[in-house]
C-alpha positions in Angstrom: 89.4 104.7 131.1 89.4 101.0 131.5 91.8 99.2 129.4 89.7 96.4 127.7 92.6 94.9 126.1 95.2 93.6 128.2 98.6 92.7 127.2 101.1 90.8 128.8 104.5 89.3 127.1 106.0 86.9 129.6 108.5 83.9 128.5 107.8 84.4 124.9 104.0 84.0 125.6 102.2 87.1 124.8 98.6 86.8 126.5 95.5 89.1 124.8 93.1 89.1 127.6 89.6 90.8 126.5 88.4 92.7 129.6 85.1 94.0 129.0 83.4 91.3 131.3 80.4 93.9 131.9 79.4 93.7 128.5 80.3 89.9 127.8 83.6 91.0 126.1 81.7 92.6 123.2 84.3 94.2 121.0 84.7 97.7 120.3 86.3 99.2 117.3 88.9 100.6 120.3 89.3 97.0 121.0 89.8 95.7 117.6 92.4 98.4 117.0 94.3 97.3 119.8 94.3 93.7 119.1 95.3 94.1 115.7 98.2 96.6 116.8 99.5 93.9 119.5 99.3 91.0 117.0 101.3 92.9 114.2 103.8 94.0 116.4 104.0 90.4 117.9 104.2 88.8 114.4 107.6 91.2 114.4 108.9 90.7 117.9 111.5 87.6 118.6 110.6 87.6 122.0 107.1 86.3 121.1 107.1 82.8 120.4 103.5 82.2 120.7 99.9 84.4 121.1 97.2 83.3 123.5 93.6 84.9 123.3 91.5 85.2 126.5 88.4 86.7 127.8 87.8 87.7 131.4 84.4 86.9 133.3 82.0 84.0 132.2 81.8 84.9 128.3 85.1 84.8 126.0 83.1 87.5 123.7 79.7 88.1 122.9 81.0 89.4 119.3 81.0 92.8 118.0 79.3 95.6 120.2 75.6 95.7 118.6 75.4 99.3 119.1 78.2 100.1 117.1 76.8 97.7 114.1 73.4 99.7 115.0 75.6 103.1 114.1 76.9 102.0 110.9 73.6 100.7 109.7 72.2 104.3 110.7 74.9 106.2 108.8 76.3 107.8 112.0 79.2 106.0 112.6 82.5 107.7 111.8 86.3 106.8 111.1 87.9 103.6 109.9 86.4 100.0 111.2 89.4 98.6 112.9 87.5 94.9 112.6 89.0 94.6 109.1 92.7 95.3 110.6 92.2 92.9 113.1 90.8 90.0 111.0 93.7 90.6 108.1 96.1 90.5 111.2 94.9 87.0 112.0 95.5 85.9 108.6 98.6 87.0 108.1 99.9 85.9 111.5 103.0 83.6 111.0 103.3 82.9 114.8 101.2 80.1 116.6 97.9 81.5 117.9 96.3 79.7 120.9 92.7 80.7 122.3 91.3 79.8 125.9 87.3 79.8 125.8 84.4 79.7 128.3 80.8 80.9 127.9 79.8 82.2 124.9 82.0 83.0 121.8 79.4 84.6 119.3 80.0 85.8 115.8 83.8 86.7 115.3 84.2 85.1 118.7 83.8 81.8 116.9 85.4 82.4 113.4 88.5 83.9 115.0 88.9 80.7 116.4 89.5 79.3 112.6 92.7 81.2 112.5 93.7 79.6 115.8 96.3 76.9 115.9 95.0 75.6 119.2 91.6 76.3 120.9 91.0 75.0 124.2 86.9 75.1 125.3 85.9 75.0 128.8 82.9 72.6 129.1 80.4 75.9 129.4 81.5 77.0 125.9 78.6 78.0 123.4 79.9 78.9 120.3 77.3 80.6 117.7 77.5 82.6 114.3 74.0 84.6 114.2 75.3 86.6 111.1 72.3 85.9 109.0 70.0 86.6 112.1 71.4 90.0 111.8 70.8 90.3 108.3 74.7 90.4 107.8 77.0 87.5 106.1 80.0 85.7 107.8 83.5 87.5 107.9 87.2 86.6 108.8 87.3 84.2 105.4 84.8 82.0 107.6 82.7 81.7 104.5 85.8 79.9 103.1 87.4 78.2 106.2 84.3 76.8 107.9 83.0 74.7 104.9 86.6 73.4 104.6 86.5 72.6 108.2 83.1 71.2 108.6 81.6 70.5 105.4 79.1 72.6 103.6 75.6 71.2 105.1 76.9 71.7 109.1 78.7 75.3 108.1 75.7 76.4 106.2 73.6 75.3 109.3 75.6 77.3 111.7 75.7 80.4 109.7 72.1 80.1 108.4 70.3 79.1 111.8 72.6 81.1 114.1 72.1 78.6 116.8 74.8 77.9 119.4 76.8 74.6 119.7 78.1 73.0 122.6 81.9 72.4 123.3 81.6 68.7 122.8 79.6 69.3 119.7 82.5 71.8 119.0 85.2 69.1 119.4 83.3 66.4 117.4 83.2 68.6 114.5 86.9 69.3 114.7 86.6 72.8 115.5 88.8 72.5 118.4 91.6 70.9 120.2 90.4 69.8 123.4 87.5 70.3 126.0 88.4 71.1 130.0 86.5 71.8 132.8 86.2 75.5 133.5 88.4 75.9 136.5 91.1 73.9 134.3 90.9 76.0 131.4 93.5 79.0 131.5 96.0 76.2 133.1 95.6 74.1 130.3 95.9 76.6 127.8 99.1 78.0 129.4 100.4 75.0 129.3 99.9 74.3 125.8 101.3 77.6 125.0 104.5 77.2 126.9 105.0 73.9 125.3 104.9 75.8 122.1 107.1 78.5 123.3 109.8 75.5 123.8 110.0 74.5 120.1 112.2 75.7 118.1 110.2 79.0 116.3 111.6 78.8 112.7 110.2 75.4 112.5 106.8 76.3 114.0 106.8 79.2 111.6 107.6 77.3 108.5 104.7 74.8 109.4 102.2 77.3 109.8 103.0 78.8 106.5 102.7 75.7 104.6 99.6 74.9 106.2 97.8 78.0 105.5 97.2 80.3 102.2 97.2 83.9 103.7 96.6 85.0 100.4 93.6 83.3 99.7 92.1 84.1 102.9 92.5 87.9 102.4 90.9 87.5 99.0 88.1 85.7 100.5 88.1 88.7 103.6 87.9 91.4 100.7 84.8 89.8 98.9 83.3 89.0 102.4 83.9 92.5 103.4 82.1 94.2 100.5 79.0 92.1 101.3 79.1 92.8 104.8 79.3 96.5 104.5 76.6 96.7 102.2 74.2 94.2 104.5 75.3 96.5 107.1 73.7 99.6 105.6 70.4 97.6 104.4 66.9 98.0 105.7 66.6 94.3 107.1 69.7 95.3 109.3 68.6 98.2 110.8 64.9 96.3 111.3 67.5 93.6 113.0 69.4 96.1 115.4 66.3 97.7 116.3 64.5 94.5 117.2 67.7 93.6 119.4 67.8 96.8 121.0 63.9 96.6 121.6 64.2 93.0 123.0 61.8 91.5 120.4 61.8 89.3 117.5 62.7 90.8 113.7 60.1 90.9 111.2 61.3 90.9 107.7 57.9 90.3 106.0 57.5 93.9 105.1 61.4 95.1 105.1 62.8 96.0 101.5 
């Protein structure tokens, strides 16, 4: 079976590549588990100074695999949902985290960027958080972090309407650090990772800890998770996922 998360550790930089380009790097339960394993291990590995997340193909990630959402909504999914381990690993991570983003970054593809210390976008990037459109709620502590970053009005619009924002708008909003031409994306992100890898690691870790309240984020994730699980099993979510599968607009007027 194809490895949908490729892991490379070189010169202090751990690169995690989402490698499911035929599905726009939509994240499966197995992929979340591999990402969580890699991040948790890296935080305890002295040879890793920096972590870089990137995606293959024309998209960073289309977000959670909708088929798996639908399986949960239908009550047929089994086993632990690894997404919670993944987002908690982001909150607990003490080492610098970077992301290189091209094309679409949907749902968790955008909210995970709030946990990154440096984010580089290709000029074709489109960020979106269509949770409400899928009858869900924000996750990854984004209901806390997004308003802190953007203010309530902009954050609510992103969540409630789910419309994508361009790379230039994301930069203007302060969501990301820089925007580059698509053909320079990987080189720019790697250059930043290499610069961080040469910095004193203890100082970087201490600085990141001072700037982030992991306990607060984990508490927000717990509350979001309760809402998210309830929403996944709602009639509205079933209608949203069925409409997505049937390529039609959902109709929530008579859904109870």
